[in-house]
N, C-alpha and C positions, 0 to 999 in steps of 0.2 A: 338924134345921136345914135350911133348904135355903138355894141361889141361883136367883133366876130370872134367865134369858136371855132376849133378845130372838133372835126367828125369826130376825133381820140373822144371825146364828151358826149357822143349819140348812140353808144353800143349799149345794145340792152343787158346784154352780160356783166357789165360793170355798174348797172344803174345803182344808185343808192341815195340814203336820205341826205349825206354829205353832199354831193352832187345836186341834187336836184333844189337843196338848199340855197347852195353856193349860187347856183344861175337865177333864181328868183332874187338873190341880194345884189346880183348886176342889173337887173331890169329895172334898178332904181336911177340907172343912169342912160338907159336908151333899149333900145330892142337889140335880144340876144339872137342872134344870126349863125349857124352852122356855116361853114363855108368849103369847098370841096377840093378846090384846085390850087395852082399858086395866086401869090397876092400881088396882084398887079393895078395898074390904074383904074380896071371898074369897079375895085372893092373899095376904093382908097375914100370918095367924098363920105363925109359923115360919122368915119369911124374914129373911136376915142378910143379905143382900148382893144387889143387881140390877144388871145389864148392861142398860142401858134403850136404847128404840127412841123415837122421838116420839110414842108414843100419849099422851093425859093421863094423871097421875098423881093421883089424887081426895086430899081431907082424911082422908078415910076410911083410905084405905092407910095412911098417916103414923101416924093415930091410934091402927091395931090391930095395926100392925108392931113390937111391943116390941123386939124384938130387932134392928131394922133398922138398919145402921150407915152403908151406903153406897148412894147412887144413882149408877153410874159411866155416863155417858151415852155411846153409841155415835156419836161426832162430837161437835159443837160446839153445835147446836141448842137451846135452853133453853126455848121458848116454852111447854111443855107439864108440865117439872119441877114447878113447883108450890113454887117457893124458901120461899115464907111458911110453908107448913106443915112443910118439912123445918126450917126454921129453930126452929119449935116445940116439934116432935118431937124434935130435937137428931139431925139425918141429914144427912151431908155429901153434897154431890153436886160430881162432877167431870164436864168434858168430856174430850173427846181431841181435840186440836188438832194433830193429826200427819198428816193429810192435804193440808196446804196447799198444800204444793208441787205435789201432784195435782190441785189446782181451780186453778192458779196455771196450770198447763199444758194444761188442760182450757180457761181463755180464752184463751190463747194459740194453741190449735188453731184454735179459733174464728175469731178475729182473721182468722187466715191465710184459714180457708173462704170468708169473707165478701168477705175482700178478692179474692182469686180467682175470687168467685162460684160456689165448686163446687159450691152446692146447684143454682143456678140451671140451670148449663150439665148437670146430670146431669139435672133433670128436662127440659129440652128434647133431651136426647139420646132417651133411654127413650121420648120424645113422636115422632119421628122429624124433630126438626130439630137439624140438623148446624151452625147457623148461628155464627159467631165475633161474641164482644159484648165490651166493653167490660171491662177487670179493672185490677186496681191494685195497686202495689208497698207491700210494708209499708215498705220503707228512702223517706224524706223524705216520708213521711206524718205524720201528728198522730194521736196517740194520747190519748185520755183518761181518764183512772182515778179514779170517782167514788167516795172511801173508799179511804183509803192503810194499812190496818193491815196484817198478816201476810201475808194473800193479795195485797192490793195491791201489795205490798212485793215479794213472790215473784214476781209478774207484771213490777215495773218491773225487776229485775235481768233477766230472759229477755228482755224485749221494748227494752231498748235497743240492744243490740249491732244488731236487725234493722232497727231505724230508721235507724241510720246516722249520720253527721256532719249529715247535710241533714233530718232527721224530726226532732220534737219530741215529747215526752212530757208532759203537762198532767195537775196531779193539783188534786184538791180534797178538801179532809177539814176537820172543824171543829176537830180537835186545834189546842191553841195553838203545838206547835213545827214546825207542817205545812212552813212556808217553809224551815226550818233542816235537816229532814229530806228534803225533796224534792229539795234541793241536793244530798246525800248520794249521792242515784239517779240524779243527772245530768236530774232534772225542774223543771219549773217549777208552783210552786202559783198557783192559780186563786182568786180568793175569791168566786165563786157558780158554782152549777152552771150558770146560762146560760151562762157562758164557756165552759164544755164543749160544750155542746149546740150553740153557734153555732161553734166553731172547728175541731173534731177530726170526723177521716174515720172515727174507729170511739171507741166509749166503753163501759168494762167497768165492772161496776156491782160494787163489793165492800164494801157497807153491812150490818151487823146491824140485825136489827128485822124488824118485819112490818108495818110500816104503808107505804102506797104514797109515794114521794117522786119518782116520775117521771108527770108529766100530759101534757095536751095543749099547754098552753102552753111547757110544755121541749120536747116532740117537734117545736114546729110551727118553733122554732127549728134544727134539725137540717137539714144538707144533703142532697138528694135521693139522694145517691151514698152516705151514710153509714151505718152500722150500730151499733146497741145491742145488747151481750152482755149477761146478766144471770145469772152462775154461782150468787148469790147467795139473792133469796126472790123466787118468782113475785109475792109481793105487793107488791112494791115498786114495781111500774110497774102503773098503770092499764089493766087489759086490753082495755077498751072503746076506750079513747085508744089505745094505739099500735097496735090494729088498724085504726081510722080513718086513723092516721097513714101506716100503710102503704098502704092503699088509696088516701090522696091523694099516694100520693109523696113524702112528706115526709121518708122514709127508705127505706134499700132493703129491708136485714135486720131483723129481733129475733130472736135467739136467746134463750131461756129454759130454763135448767136443771129443768123443769116438766113434768108430762103434760099432755096436753090434755085436760083434765076440769074439773069445776067452774067457776070464773070464765074458766078459759082453756080451754075448749070452743067457745067465741066462736072461736078460730084453726083451728080442724080445718079441712084440707084447704087452708090458706093454701101456697102451696111457697114464700113468703118470709118465713114465721114458722116459728122452729125450735125443736122441744122434744125435751128430752131425758132425761125422766123420772128427774130425781135423781139421773142417773150421773156426774155431773162432777167428785165426788171419790172415785169406787171406782173402783179398778183391784184388779190381782191383790197388788200390794204395798203400795196404801195399807190394804187389807182388813187385811192382816199387822200393819201396823202397829197399826190402831186395833182388832183384837182384843189384841194383845199388850199396849197400853197400857191396857186397859179390867180385864184378869186383873191387872196388877198392882196398878191401884188397888184394887180389891176385897179383894186378899190384902193388901195393906200395912194398911188399914183393920182387917178382921178380925184382922192380927197385932200391931196396936196401933201403926201407925207413922203418919206424915201422907202422905196419896198425893199427889201433884201433881196439878195442874191443878184446884185446889178453884174451883167457881162461887160459893159462898155461904160466905166465910168469918167472916160473922156465926154460923155454925153452931159453929166452934171455942171461941166462949163458953158453950156450954150444957153444965151441969153431964153430961149422959150421954157428948157428946163429949169434954170434959176427962177423964172416967174411961177410959175405953176407948183415949184415944191417950197417958194418962198425961202430960198435960198440966198 
């Protein structure tokens, strides 16, 4: 038997005693092997559990991995885990939402950096331009959160003291309890994204999914000094539209936690579009939490305990899952 592990857990910069002990503990159940590509039938035979990255998991993997109990996703993205195939095969999928505070801190840091024009001042100074430029305080400004789930709430908790009594925190979310929830954080719920884009000095996106929700129609409503921060998914913002809006001075900065490649290659060389390589949720501390969470989830499933943070509760009704969890 074997446990397949994402190469994310084989990066020397993030080596730790917690990681070493966790991987060692999994060797009680079989060989621990790092996998480098997609999960297909080639990796299926003898696999008992997977600590998975974001690479696609194909139907054939689930169909032929007869011993597989769990896919523990190292992170919270689930676009490529193939829930339907997992439900058919009787395989539990979990996520590890233990780095939410780290992403919130990233968004706070980018909020401060954009208000203070840190990126522009650095670019100017390295180019020999030592001029003073207009920058802005967080206190008294208007911050908008598009999406008010776990990360949005963590950001609100951190942002509210920085806004001060004279600042405003606006939130937009489709959840039915948004007005009550916003009030708990000292925020104001607004009914449409347009309200955020028209009123806010900075907007931070905290929305799940992969379909574009920000296009030129929204971007042209922004104030020229305002900034858009996207620590969620690059595809939430139309790259062509935001690049155009920056060129036209519809907004000042766009920050996205994605590398300058594929559709975002259009941003290459633009000093007011900041791309950060999916690093927003990654710190030494958050990686240790991710490692520990995934190891425990795999261990629980193999030992017959229901793991935390199950993504596909429908799988709990499958006869295979009922058998190995004694449900």
